[in-house]
N, C-alpha and C positions, 0 to 999 in steps of 0.2 A: 703281726706276723700273718701269712698267708698258711693256706693248707698245708702246702707244698714245702714251705720252712720249718711247719710244726711237724709233719712226718719227718724231714729231713733230722730234726734234733731226737722225735722218737728214734729214729732207726740207729744213731749213733749209740744210743744208750740200751739197744735191744745187747743182751748177751747172748754169747754162744748157747746154742741148744733151747734157747727160748721160742716161743710159739710168732713168728713171723704173722702167720696169717690173723691170729688175734690180735696183733697189734696194729694192723690193718682196719679191723673192724671196730677197735678203740679210737681209730682215728676219723671214724666214718666214713671213710672213702670207699666201703665195699658196695655200697648202693650211690655210689657219684653221677652214675648217668641215668638212673631210675627218677621214673616221676614221684615227686612227693605222693602220691596216693599209693606208692607201692613200696615208701619208706626210704625213698631216694633225695637225692638234693636238686634234682633235676637238669642239671648240667649236660654237656655234649662228651661224648664218649672220647673227644680228641683232649676233653680236660684232664681224662685219664692218664694221659702220656706221662704228665709229672711223676706219676706213682712209678712208673718203668724206669723212669729217669734216674731215680734215688734206687731202686732196686737193683737194676743192671750193673750199674758201675759195682754196685757191693756183692755182687755175685749170686745175691739170693734170690734162688730158684723156685718162686712162688708163681701158679696159676693165676695171677690177675689178669693179663690179658685174656684171656680165654673164658675165664667165668663171668667176668664183670663186664668186660668192654666190648668183648664179642657174642658170647651165649647170652649173659644177662640182658647187653642192650636189645638183641634182635627179640629176645621175647617181650621187653619193655614196649615195644616197637609194635609187636603184634598186639599186645593188650590180653584181655579175655581171665577166663578163670586160671589159667594155668601161671600168668603171671601174675595174679591177684595171691595166688600161693606160694609161688615160687619166691619172687623178688623178696618180698618184705625178709624172709629167713636167710636169702645170701647176704642183705642187706646189713643183719644182725650178725653173721657170721655163724650161723645154725646148719647153713648149706651149703653147696656147692653145684655147680653146674658146669657142662664141659661141652664143647665144639668141635664135632666130626664132618668135616668137609672132603679131606683129599679120599679120592677113591681109590680104591684097589683095581685091579687090572682088569676083573669085573666091577662095573660103576654102579654104586648103587641105584636101584630106580624104586616108585612105588606104584603101585597098582591098587584101584579103586574097587573095593568088592562089597557084598551082601554085610560081610562081616567087620567092615573098616577098612584101612589101607594095607596091604600085604608088600612088606619091603622086601627086596633081595638084592644080593652083591656083599660089597665091604667096604671098610675104610679104615684107614691108615693114620697112625699118628695122630689119635687125639690125644692131646696133651690134659694131663690129670683126668681122664675117664674113667680108670679104676679108684679112683678117690672121691667121684664125683656120686651126688644123690639124683641126678639126672643129665641126660645127653641130648643136645639139638643135634639131629642129624639132616644132612640135608640130600635130599634126593631127588632125580630126574622123576618128571609127570608127563602124565600127555600135553600136559598145559603150561610146562617150562618147571623150574625150580622149585622145589619146594623145601619146606624146615618142619621135621615133628617134632615132639619132645617127648621124650621115650626114659621111663623110669632105669636105673641101670642094670637093676637086678633081671628086666626083660632081655639084655642085651648080651649075647657070648663075645666075651674079649679076650684079648692077650697081652697081659701089659708087659714092659719091659723100660729099664732106664735108659736114658738117651744122653751122649757123652757130654752132655750142656749140664747135667746134674737135677735133670726133672725126669719125669713118669709119663710114659705115653699108651697107648693099648691102640690095637689093632681089632676092628670090630669084625664079626662075621652077623652079615644080616638074614641067617638061613631062615626065610619065610617067616621074618618077625610081623606078627601083625599085632596093629593098632586101633584102637577106637576112632572114629572120625573126628573127635575133636581134639587128638592130639596133632592133627595140622595144622600150623601154625596162621594165622591171617596175614599173610604177607606178599608182596609183590617178588617176583624176581629179580629187580633191582635193587629191593631192601636185602637181599641176600648179597647179593654183587657188589654192593657200599660196606656191608660189614667186610666181606673180604678184605676190603680197599683199605678200612680201616686196621683190620690185624698188618698189612702190609705196612702203611704208616707207622704204626706203633711200635715194631718192631726197628725201622728207621729211625725213630726218635731216642728209643734204647740204644742202638748201635753207635749212634753219634757220641752219646753219654758216655758209652763204654771207652770209644776212641779217646775220649778227653781224659777220661782218670789213666788210661794206659800211656797215655803221652805224659802226664803229671810223674805217676809211679817211675816209668822210665828215666824221666828227665831228674829226678830225686836221686834214683840209682845211681845214674851216670855221673853224680856228683861225687856221690859217696865211695864209688869201686876207683882205685888207682893201679895204674898201670905206669913200670917205667918211672915211680918216683911222682907222679902227680895225678890227677881227678882225670878221668878219661872225656869229662866235659869239657874240658880243657883243648882236646883234639878237633882240630878245623872238621874232620870228616863225620865226628860224631855228632858234632854242631849243627852241619849240614844235614845230617839225617833227620836230627829234631825238628827242623824249622819243616821238611817235606813232610814229616808225619803231621805235623803241627796246618801244615795246607790244606792235605787231605780231608782231616778231620774237621776243618772248620768247613770246607766245600760239602762234606756230607750233610754237617748240621744245616746250614742253609740250605740243601736239596730236601731235607726231611721235614723243616718248619714251612717250606711252601706245600707239600705233601698233605700235612696236618690243616694249611689255611684251606686248601682243594676240598676238604672232605665234602661240603654242604653245597658244590658247585654240580653241574650236570655231570651225567655219566661219561661223555666222553674227556671233559677236561678233569674230574675228577683222575681219570683212571692214568690219563697221561701224565698228570702231576706223581702220583703215585709209585708208576713204573721207571718215569725219570728217577725218583727219589730211590726206588730198588736199586736199579742199575749202579747210580752212583755210590751207596752205602756198600754192595757187594764189592766193589773195586777197592774202597778207601779203605775198609774194614780187613779186606788181606794184608792190605800195603799196611797198615798201623799195628797191625797183630802180628804180623810176620817181622816188622823191625823191632818191635817191643821185645819179643822173644829174642831176637839176636843180639840188641843190645845190653839184655840181661844177662846173655852168656848163658852157662849151663844152668844156673840159676832161673832162667826163664822156663823150664821145662818142669821143675818141681812145682810139689803141692804148698811149699811151705810160703810163699807168693802167690797172688791174689792173677799174675799176668798169664799162667797157664789157663785158669778156668775162663779168664775174660777173654782170651783167645778164642777159645773152644766156644764158646759163647757165639762170638763173630761169626763163626766157622759155619754153625747153624744157620745164623741169621741170614747167611749168604744166600741158601737155599728154600729158608722158609718163606712161606707164604707167594711162592714164584720164584723161578730160579732167576739168574741175572739174564737169560737168553730169551727164557718167554717173558720178561717184562720187558726187553729190549725190543722185541718182536711186537707184542703189545704197543708199544710205545709208535715204531715205524708203520704200523698198519692205521693206527689214529691221527697221524701226522699229517 
């Protein structure tokens, strides 16, 4: 049994109200992409996509992608004292990290000074930042994009719930000053690659969610009756389910190609990730909308997971870059 099967079985046994984050810690996957010296397993961040494929279809809103596969992997890549301090604690479940990369209308900028780095501007939609112990914040500098590790208590933020059941925060970097050591030893391409890992990760999650929606919709169609027979016997419903299945398979293939491309050079990686994001956006909307429609009124209630999963697909459609932004990037690189 591999770790995915073991984790799948663990979450099958997880009861309502139990701590899902602790379950991840007990399964040993919170340090999955970290070096062994940092308490991890030394695997690739894309190996953690299997965790997203387990959490997503179950509607379990945990910041695994942001904490472990993005902020944690970025810190692991930078190394140094911050990695040695934070990563073993993240791997054991004692601490959490967040990743703040989306600029507000006033983009985040960092200026070097005698006292260290002075940050200004703002960040939006930092998932899990209010509950994190430290936040990896990206900012523009005179020599390109940079990333800084900042303790949560040093940041002014406004937390709020998202429509897919997660917690996000907007950060106000009102002349925040951090020591020179707060800047991580990274190249701008390291930060760009981490963002592509985020987009590829949610593509994998979306593909798994679509598979769950199709299975649930098929089962519901068999059970629901109209005119004295199961609606699954209606040809129009059968055709709709087939179309949903085709879209989901297309999305899964694109997500797999994006995951495989993460180790390629910047242009090849960017093309594959953007192609997956465009495919996922269209397929997710088609599958989600049809799942809700075929469930009828029940598709809009909280009694069935279809509503929550559709909300998650709706968020994924614009997360880590909108469809139009990724389409434009793909065309520019072709």
